[in-house]
C-alpha positions in Angstrom: -10.2 21.9 -18.0 -8.0 18.8 -17.5 -8.3 15.8 -19.8 -8.6 13.5 -16.8 -10.8 14.5 -13.9 -9.1 14.4 -10.4 -9.7 11.3 -8.5 -11.0 11.1 -5.0 -9.7 7.6 -4.4 -6.3 6.1 -4.1 -6.6 4.4 -7.5 -3.2 5.3 -8.9 -1.4 4.2 -5.6 -3.2 0.9 -5.7 -2.0 0.3 -9.2 1.6 1.3 -8.3 1.3 -1.2 -5.3 0.1 -4.1 -7.6 2.9 -3.4 -10.1 5.6 -3.3 -7.3 4.2 -6.7 -6.0 4.4 -8.0 -9.6 8.1 -6.8 -9.8 8.9 -8.4 -6.5 7.3 -11.8 -7.5 9.0 -11.7 -10.9 12.3 -11.2 -9.2 11.7 -14.2 -6.9 10.8 -16.3 -9.8 14.1 -15.3 -11.6 16.1 -16.0 -8.4 17.7 -12.6 -8.3 20.4 -11.7 -5.8 19.6 -11.1 -2.2 20.3 -7.3 -2.5 17.8 -7.0 -5.4 15.2 -8.9 -3.5 15.8 -6.7 -0.4 15.3 -3.6 -2.6 12.2 -4.9 -4.3 10.7 -5.9 -0.9 11.5 -2.3 0.2 9.6 -0.9 -2.8 6.6 -3.1 -2.0 6.6 -1.8 1.6 6.9 1.9 0.4 4.1 1.4 -2.2 1.7 -0.2 0.5 2.5 2.7 2.9 1.9 5.3 0.2 -1.5 3.6 -0.6 -2.5 3.6 3.0 -1.5 7.3 3.5 -3.5 8.2 0.4 -6.5 6.4 1.8 -6.1 8.4 5.0 -5.8 11.7 3.1 -9.0 11.0 1.1 -11.0 10.4 4.4 -9.9 13.7 5.9 -12.9 15.9 6.8 -12.8 19.6 7.2 -14.2 19.5 10.7 -13.8 17.2 13.5 -17.5 17.3 14.2 -18.2 15.8 10.8 -16.4 12.5 11.6 -18.6 9.7 12.3 -17.9 6.7 14.5 -17.5 4.5 11.5 -14.8 6.9 10.0 -13.0 7.0 13.2 -12.9 3.1 13.3 -11.7 3.0 9.7 -8.9 5.6 10.4 -7.9 3.6 13.4 -7.8 0.3 11.3 -5.7 1.9 8.6 -3.3 3.5 11.2 -2.9 0.0 12.7 -2.1 -1.3 9.3 0.4 1.4 8.7 2.2 0.4 11.9 2.0 -3.3 10.8 3.7 -2.6 7.4 6.4 -0.5 9.0 7.5 -3.4 11.1 7.1 -6.3 8.6 10.1 -8.4 7.8 11.0 -9.2 4.2 9.8 -12.9 4.7 6.5 -11.5 5.8 6.3 -9.2 2.8 7.1 -12.2 0.5 4.4 -14.3 2.1 1.9 -11.5 1.7 2.8 -11.0 -2.0 2.5 -14.7 -2.7 -0.9 -15.0 -1.0 -2.5 -11.8 -2.3 -1.2 -11.1 -5.8 -3.8 -11.9 -8.5 -2.0 -13.7 -11.3 
């Protein structure tokens, strides 16, 4: 039996996303080079997309008949957010991180 039980939520991915936001904001404070900021912003984007994909994976049901209207709306909302994050610019990512990071 494993020491830690398997999770049915995207807890680990959420933690990784928070840490990537912290790294990006720290890089902004330290006034890093543009290349480093670009890389950190991409890391934030990748972490957010991984978090959204994990949330979609946990919502997956075994049968299409089991899906409720509420689940379908939530899946559609998450898919819209995935599309939004794929097209976000680095300035928008910076604005999002500054607004949503809990310091």
